BALOBA-1460 file (C-alpha; in Angstrom, 3 decimals):
// residues 243
<rec num="1" residu="m" x="213.179" y="107.240" z="-71.946"/>
<rec num="2" residu="k" x="210.281" y="106.674" z="-74.708"/>
<rec num="3" residu="k" x="211.506" y="102.430" z="-74.255"/>
<rec num="4" residu="q" x="211.704" y="102.517" z="-70.691"/>
<rec num="5" residu="i" x="208.375" y="104.209" z="-70.773"/>
<rec num="6" residu="l" x="207.178" y="102.222" z="-72.732"/>
<rec num="7" residu="k" x="207.872" y="98.946" z="-71.093"/>
<rec num="8" residu="v" x="206.545" y="100.558" z="-67.809"/>
<rec num="9" residu="s" x="203.265" y="101.548" z="-69.740"/>
<rec num="10" residu="a" x="203.180" y="97.793" z="-70.864"/>
<rec num="11" residu="f" x="203.027" y="96.183" z="-67.974"/>
<rec num="12" residu="f" x="200.499" y="98.165" z="-66.392"/>
<rec num="13" residu="i" x="198.062" y="97.738" z="-69.285"/>
<rec num="14" residu="m" x="198.377" y="94.294" z="-68.817"/>
<rec num="15" residu="l" x="198.105" y="94.434" z="-65.045"/>
<rec num="16" residu="i" x="194.773" y="96.119" z="-66.283"/>
<rec num="17" residu="c" x="193.011" y="93.788" z="-68.415"/>
<rec num="18" residu="v" x="194.564" y="90.765" z="-65.658"/>
<rec num="19" residu="a" x="192.842" y="92.351" z="-62.820"/>
<rec num="20" residu="a" x="190.063" y="93.292" z="-65.039"/>
<rec num="21" residu="w" x="189.222" y="90.054" z="-66.196"/>
<rec num="22" residu="c" x="190.029" y="88.274" z="-62.747"/>
<rec num="23" residu="q" x="187.561" y="90.798" z="-60.949"/>
<rec num="24" residu="g" x="185.094" y="89.545" z="-63.363"/>
<rec num="25" residu="v" x="184.906" y="93.705" z="-64.584"/>
<rec num="26" residu="a" x="183.424" y="93.689" z="-68.285"/>
<rec num="27" residu="n" x="183.350" y="97.464" z="-68.120"/>
<rec num="28" residu="v" x="186.773" y="98.603" z="-68.316"/>
<rec num="29" residu="k" x="187.126" y="100.352" z="-71.380"/>
<rec num="30" residu="s" x="189.927" y="102.681" z="-72.984"/>
<rec num="31" residu="k" x="189.960" y="105.791" z="-75.055"/>
<rec num="32" residu="w" x="192.342" y="108.908" z="-75.590"/>
<rec num="33" residu="s" x="192.488" y="112.122" z="-74.215"/>
<rec num="34" residu="s" x="195.030" y="115.042" z="-75.103"/>
<rec num="35" residu="g" x="197.270" y="112.435" z="-76.335"/>
<rec num="36" residu="d" x="196.815" y="110.084" z="-72.838"/>
<rec num="37" residu="l" x="195.655" y="107.094" z="-72.963"/>
<rec num="38" residu="v" x="192.804" y="106.716" z="-70.194"/>
<rec num="39" residu="f" x="191.329" y="103.417" z="-68.681"/>
<rec num="40" residu="y" x="188.113" y="103.860" z="-67.058"/>
<rec num="41" residu="d" x="184.824" y="102.249" z="-66.319"/>
<rec num="42" residu="g" x="182.100" y="103.640" z="-67.483"/>
<rec num="43" residu="t" x="182.122" y="106.836" z="-64.396"/>
<rec num="44" residu="n" x="185.952" y="107.112" z="-62.976"/>
<rec num="45" residu="t" x="189.055" y="106.840" z="-64.589"/>
<rec num="46" residu="i" x="190.865" y="103.687" z="-62.701"/>
<rec num="47" residu="m" x="194.533" y="105.154" z="-64.797"/>
<rec num="48" residu="t" x="195.844" y="106.856" z="-66.963"/>
<rec num="49" residu="i" x="198.935" y="106.689" z="-69.630"/>
<rec num="50" residu="k" x="200.703" y="110.224" z="-70.518"/>
<rec num="51" residu="n" x="201.752" y="111.311" z="-73.503"/>
<rec num="52" residu="s" x="204.902" y="112.415" z="-72.295"/>
<rec num="53" residu="t" x="207.375" y="111.992" z="-69.354"/>
<rec num="54" residu="n" x="204.703" y="111.686" z="-66.622"/>
<rec num="55" residu="g" x="204.328" y="108.548" z="-66.653"/>
<rec num="56" residu="v" x="201.395" y="106.084" z="-65.200"/>
<rec num="57" residu="l" x="198.311" y="107.915" z="-63.069"/>
<rec num="58" residu="f" x="196.389" y="105.844" z="-61.031"/>
<rec num="59" residu="d" x="193.719" y="107.146" z="-59.571"/>
<rec num="60" residu="q" x="191.802" y="103.998" z="-57.703"/>
<rec num="61" residu="v" x="194.254" y="102.067" z="-55.081"/>
<rec num="62" residu="v" x="196.139" y="99.162" z="-56.961"/>
<rec num="63" residu="d" x="197.296" y="96.495" z="-54.670"/>
<rec num="64" residu="f" x="200.591" y="94.049" z="-55.325"/>
<rec num="65" residu="d" x="200.970" y="91.414" z="-53.520"/>
<rec num="66" residu="g" x="204.164" y="90.590" z="-55.516"/>
<rec num="67" residu="t" x="207.278" y="92.215" z="-56.348"/>
<rec num="68" residu="v" x="207.423" y="95.672" z="-57.982"/>
<rec num="69" residu="d" x="210.927" y="96.051" z="-59.444"/>
<rec num="70" residu="f" x="211.268" y="99.869" z="-60.694"/>
<rec num="71" residu="s" x="215.128" y="99.255" z="-60.934"/>
<rec num="72" residu="d" x="215.505" y="98.715" z="-64.634"/>
<rec num="73" residu="a" x="213.365" y="102.530" z="-65.429"/>
<rec num="74" residu="t" x="214.741" y="105.740" z="-65.719"/>
<rec num="75" residu="v" x="211.918" y="107.992" z="-63.785"/>
<rec num="76" residu="p" x="211.957" y="111.098" z="-61.905"/>
<rec num="77" residu="a" x="210.516" y="110.226" z="-59.394"/>
<rec num="78" residu="f" x="207.461" y="108.087" z="-57.628"/>
<rec num="79" residu="n" x="203.972" y="109.625" z="-56.001"/>
<rec num="80" residu="a" x="202.098" y="107.468" z="-53.902"/>
<rec num="81" residu="t" x="200.012" y="109.815" z="-52.312"/>
<rec num="82" residu="g" x="197.309" y="107.112" z="-51.034"/>
<rec num="83" residu="g" x="200.228" y="104.681" z="-49.767"/>
<rec num="84" residu="i" x="202.042" y="101.214" z="-51.060"/>
<rec num="85" residu="n" x="200.092" y="97.737" z="-50.246"/>
<rec num="86" residu="s" x="202.551" y="95.698" z="-51.633"/>
<rec num="87" residu="a" x="204.622" y="92.448" z="-50.570"/>
<rec num="88" residu="t" x="207.171" y="94.797" z="-51.786"/>
<rec num="89" residu="a" x="207.840" y="97.160" z="-53.754"/>
<rec num="90" residu="a" x="211.576" y="97.893" z="-55.337"/>
<rec num="91" residu="f" x="212.625" y="101.625" z="-56.500"/>
<rec num="92" residu="g" x="216.271" y="101.575" z="-58.053"/>
<rec num="93" residu="g" x="217.481" y="103.286" z="-60.965"/>
<rec num="94" residu="g" x="214.454" y="106.304" z="-60.907"/>
<rec num="95" residu="y" x="216.446" y="107.589" z="-57.723"/>
<rec num="96" residu="g" x="220.087" y="107.638" z="-59.296"/>
<rec num="97" residu="d" x="220.626" y="103.905" z="-58.180"/>
<rec num="98" residu="t" x="220.466" y="105.132" z="-53.960"/>
<rec num="99" residu="g" x="217.364" y="102.131" z="-53.953"/>
<rec num="100" residu="i" x="214.081" y="102.581" z="-51.685"/>
<rec num="101" residu="t" x="212.243" y="99.366" z="-50.597"/>
<rec num="102" residu="v" x="209.266" y="99.208" z="-48.881"/>
<rec num="103" residu="t" x="207.831" y="95.805" z="-47.347"/>
<rec num="104" residu="a" x="204.272" y="94.264" z="-46.276"/>
<rec num="105" residu="a" x="205.170" y="94.809" z="-42.396"/>
<rec num="106" residu="g" x="206.063" y="98.939" z="-43.180"/>
<rec num="107" residu="n" x="209.416" y="99.120" z="-42.881"/>
<rec num="108" residu="l" x="211.549" y="102.048" z="-45.480"/>
<rec num="109" residu="s" x="214.711" y="101.106" z="-46.206"/>
<rec num="110" residu="m" x="216.975" y="103.111" z="-48.320"/>
<rec num="111" residu="n" x="220.543" y="103.022" z="-50.173"/>
<rec num="112" residu="g" x="220.894" y="106.258" z="-50.125"/>
<rec num="113" residu="g" x="220.085" y="109.975" z="-48.736"/>
<rec num="114" residu="l" x="216.691" y="111.089" z="-47.393"/>
<rec num="115" residu="v" x="215.260" y="114.731" z="-47.751"/>
<rec num="116" residu="v" x="212.389" y="115.521" z="-46.015"/>
<rec num="117" residu="d" x="210.816" y="119.202" z="-47.089"/>
<rec num="118" residu="g" x="208.158" y="118.829" z="-43.752"/>
<rec num="119" residu="n" x="207.897" y="117.267" z="-39.972"/>
<rec num="120" residu="i" x="208.826" y="114.088" z="-39.045"/>
<rec num="121" residu="t" x="206.472" y="111.674" z="-37.013"/>
<rec num="122" residu="a" x="208.481" y="108.671" z="-35.361"/>
<rec num="123" residu="n" x="205.537" y="106.797" z="-33.808"/>
<rec num="124" residu="g" x="208.304" y="104.170" z="-32.814"/>
<rec num="125" residu="n" x="212.106" y="103.909" z="-31.885"/>
<rec num="126" residu="l" x="214.666" y="105.466" z="-34.211"/>
<rec num="127" residu="t" x="217.398" y="103.323" z="-34.123"/>
<rec num="128" residu="g" x="221.171" y="103.968" z="-34.426"/>
<rec num="129" residu="d" x="224.117" y="101.186" z="-36.372"/>
<rec num="130" residu="g" x="225.527" y="102.199" z="-33.431"/>
<rec num="131" residu="a" x="228.128" y="105.178" z="-35.501"/>
<rec num="132" residu="s" x="225.306" y="106.962" z="-36.370"/>
<rec num="133" residu="v" x="225.427" y="110.861" z="-35.606"/>
<rec num="134" residu="f" x="222.355" y="113.544" z="-35.261"/>
<rec num="135" residu="t" x="224.237" y="116.371" z="-36.563"/>
<rec num="136" residu="g" x="222.025" y="119.832" z="-37.623"/>
<rec num="137" residu="f" x="219.906" y="119.781" z="-34.426"/>
<rec num="138" residu="i" x="218.872" y="122.598" z="-32.079"/>
<rec num="139" residu="r" x="217.904" y="121.386" z="-28.891"/>
<rec num="140" residu="d" x="214.670" y="123.125" z="-27.647"/>
<rec num="141" residu="v" x="214.805" y="125.746" z="-24.308"/>
<rec num="142" residu="s" x="212.079" y="126.845" z="-22.390"/>
<rec num="143" residu="v" x="212.565" y="130.267" z="-20.271"/>
<rec num="144" residu="c" x="210.135" y="129.572" z="-16.763"/>
<rec num="145" residu="v" x="208.969" y="132.665" z="-14.802"/>
<rec num="146" residu="s" x="206.263" y="130.298" z="-12.553"/>
<rec num="147" residu="d" x="206.947" y="126.248" z="-11.440"/>
<rec num="148" residu="q" x="206.602" y="123.512" z="-14.307"/>
<rec num="149" residu="t" x="205.161" y="120.339" z="-14.183"/>
<rec num="150" residu="l" x="207.588" y="118.558" z="-16.692"/>
<rec num="151" residu="t" x="206.167" y="115.482" z="-18.707"/>
<rec num="152" residu="g" x="207.237" y="112.845" z="-21.125"/>
<rec num="153" residu="e" x="206.740" y="114.813" z="-24.257"/>
<rec num="154" residu="m" x="209.421" y="117.265" z="-22.630"/>
<rec num="155" residu="n" x="212.012" y="115.267" z="-22.765"/>
<rec num="156" residu="g" x="215.631" y="116.427" z="-23.942"/>
<rec num="157" residu="r" x="214.313" y="119.526" z="-23.194"/>
<rec num="158" residu="v" x="216.366" y="122.720" z="-21.798"/>
<rec num="159" residu="f" x="214.625" y="124.720" z="-18.357"/>
<rec num="160" residu="y" x="215.626" y="128.272" z="-18.181"/>
<rec num="161" residu="s" x="214.599" y="129.530" z="-15.139"/>
<rec num="162" residu="e" x="213.872" y="133.867" z="-14.519"/>
<rec num="163" residu="n" x="212.403" y="133.827" z="-10.728"/>
<rec num="164" residu="t" x="212.500" y="130.828" z="-7.769"/>
<rec num="165" residu="i" x="210.582" y="128.516" z="-9.927"/>
<rec num="166" residu="t" x="210.425" y="124.916" z="-8.885"/>
<rec num="167" residu="y" x="210.355" y="122.106" z="-11.469"/>
<rec num="168" residu="l" x="208.475" y="118.473" z="-11.152"/>
<rec num="169" residu="l" x="210.005" y="115.695" z="-13.067"/>
<rec num="170" residu="p" x="207.829" y="113.492" z="-14.389"/>
<rec num="171" residu="a" x="207.706" y="109.784" z="-13.477"/>
<rec num="172" residu="a" x="211.022" y="108.256" z="-14.430"/>
<rec num="173" residu="a" x="211.299" y="106.483" z="-17.683"/>
<rec num="174" residu="g" x="214.710" y="104.742" z="-18.498"/>
<rec num="175" residu="g" x="216.584" y="107.424" z="-20.698"/>
<rec num="176" residu="d" x="214.625" y="110.661" z="-20.150"/>
<rec num="177" residu="v" x="217.006" y="113.972" z="-20.091"/>
<rec num="178" residu="y" x="216.446" y="117.093" z="-18.433"/>
<rec num="179" residu="s" x="218.299" y="120.071" z="-18.852"/>
<rec num="180" residu="f" x="218.468" y="122.895" z="-16.147"/>
<rec num="181" residu="i" x="219.445" y="126.270" z="-15.908"/>
<rec num="182" residu="v" x="219.794" y="128.926" z="-13.429"/>
<rec num="183" residu="g" x="218.644" y="132.504" z="-14.499"/>
<rec num="184" residu="s" x="218.815" y="134.596" z="-11.780"/>
<rec num="185" residu="d" x="219.892" y="134.481" z="-8.517"/>
<rec num="186" residu="t" x="216.699" y="133.222" z="-6.899"/>
<rec num="187" residu="d" x="215.553" y="129.449" z="-6.236"/>
<rec num="188" residu="t" x="215.913" y="126.544" z="-8.731"/>
<rec num="189" residu="w" x="214.480" y="123.646" z="-7.476"/>
<rec num="190" residu="v" x="213.916" y="120.227" z="-8.847"/>
<rec num="191" residu="d" x="212.051" y="117.836" z="-7.504"/>
<rec num="192" residu="c" x="210.857" y="114.322" z="-8.454"/>
<rec num="193" residu="n" x="207.809" y="111.559" z="-7.078"/>
<rec num="194" residu="a" x="207.721" y="110.398" z="-4.385"/>
<rec num="195" residu="s" x="209.261" y="106.674" z="-5.762"/>
<rec num="196" residu="d" x="211.419" y="108.098" z="-6.976"/>
<rec num="197" residu="r" x="215.647" y="109.211" z="-6.406"/>
<rec num="198" residu="i" x="217.798" y="111.900" z="-7.564"/>
<rec num="199" residu="f" x="221.175" y="110.649" z="-7.369"/>
<rec num="200" residu="g" x="223.376" y="112.541" z="-4.193"/>
<rec num="201" residu="t" x="219.739" y="113.105" z="-2.643"/>
<rec num="202" residu="n" x="218.955" y="111.428" z="0.840"/>
<rec num="203" residu="g" x="215.999" y="109.616" z="-0.331"/>
<rec num="204" residu="d" x="213.089" y="109.181" z="-2.624"/>
<rec num="205" residu="g" x="211.203" y="111.749" z="-3.757"/>
<rec num="206" residu="q" x="213.614" y="114.924" z="-2.684"/>
<rec num="207" residu="r" x="214.780" y="117.227" z="-4.214"/>
<rec num="208" residu="i" x="217.949" y="119.289" z="-5.717"/>
<rec num="209" residu="t" x="218.262" y="123.059" z="-5.702"/>
<rec num="210" residu="s" x="220.906" y="125.949" z="-6.522"/>
<rec num="211" residu="a" x="220.403" y="129.889" z="-6.041"/>
<rec num="212" residu="t" x="223.450" y="131.228" z="-7.940"/>
<rec num="213" residu="q" x="223.063" y="132.128" z="-11.381"/>
<rec num="214" residu="g" x="224.746" y="130.670" z="-14.045"/>
<rec num="215" residu="e" x="224.691" y="126.691" z="-12.733"/>
<rec num="216" residu="t" x="223.382" y="124.161" z="-14.744"/>
<rec num="217" residu="i" x="222.841" y="120.755" z="-14.252"/>
<rec num="218" residu="t" x="221.413" y="117.790" z="-16.773"/>
<rec num="219" residu="l" x="220.004" y="114.573" z="-15.179"/>
<rec num="220" residu="t" x="218.721" y="111.287" z="-16.949"/>
<rec num="221" residu="c" x="216.464" y="108.516" z="-15.605"/>
<rec num="222" residu="v" x="218.136" y="104.954" z="-15.693"/>
<rec num="223" residu="q" x="216.264" y="102.602" z="-14.963"/>
<rec num="224" residu="t" x="217.442" y="99.202" z="-13.460"/>
<rec num="225" residu="g" x="215.138" y="96.376" z="-12.384"/>
<rec num="226" residu="g" x="212.427" y="97.801" z="-9.931"/>
<rec num="227" residu="t" x="214.766" y="100.372" z="-8.787"/>
<rec num="228" residu="v" x="214.949" y="103.922" z="-10.828"/>
<rec num="229" residu="n" x="217.505" y="106.802" z="-10.556"/>
<rec num="230" residu="w" x="218.153" y="109.932" z="-11.796"/>
<rec num="231" residu="y" x="221.901" y="110.736" z="-12.981"/>
<rec num="232" residu="p" x="223.754" y="114.332" z="-12.883"/>
<rec num="233" residu="i" x="225.466" y="112.996" z="-16.426"/>
<rec num="234" residu="a" x="226.669" y="117.375" z="-16.416"/>
<rec num="235" residu="e" x="226.725" y="119.551" z="-13.590"/>
<rec num="236" residu="k" x="227.959" y="123.501" z="-13.214"/>
<rec num="237" residu="g" x="227.918" y="124.726" z="-9.613"/>
<rec num="238" residu="t" x="226.872" y="123.369" z="-6.545"/>
<rec num="239" residu="w" x="223.407" y="121.737" z="-6.469"/>
<rec num="240" residu="t" x="222.686" y="120.461" z="-3.009"/>
<rec num="241" residu="d" x="220.222" y="118.327" z="-1.092"/>
<rec num="242" residu="d" x="217.130" y="120.708" z="0.129"/>
<rec num="243" residu="n" x="214.959" y="117.934" z="2.118"/>
């Protein structure tokens, strides 16, 4: 373990010295503090090499233009609070040889599992390999007592009506899915935009209805060319064209 820390420490010492020389920084200094080796510029700490298994701490931005390979180092974790800016950063042995790669384009690839204790927000697409399975997730359910205008952010949600309710589907977008449960023996209507169509109705902009408790329907949107349809992919009971 000490050998690995020394190897990594020597690398970063050289990195600091070379970077300081290349940038013309003449005031980079070092000092010992509580057993730690601290590099600073006279005012601000740049890097600290810990006198323990805590490794190397960076207090300033570090920009790697090439490849940094930690696959031979045994470290418990790598914490990049301010992010990683590099052509390729690869972490191997320190993560049980699962392997993590962060590319300059911002892509993250892993050979092993990932455990996240907080929220995950995806601003792009999530793509599986054709055999991937989502497990352990629950469907968001909204209990409704008044008319609802649905939005794209509600995609995938289940709507349970306790009163007479009209649901207006959002502008159709391929792949959207909405489910509806009739919670009482009162009318539940599912309507769509004037330019969209619920398959099985007589034309664009027409709605479907059911008034029997326990009946359900799930609609998914299929968009091909200029044609947009909402298709029932699961249905219990009788849902009729109300127009």
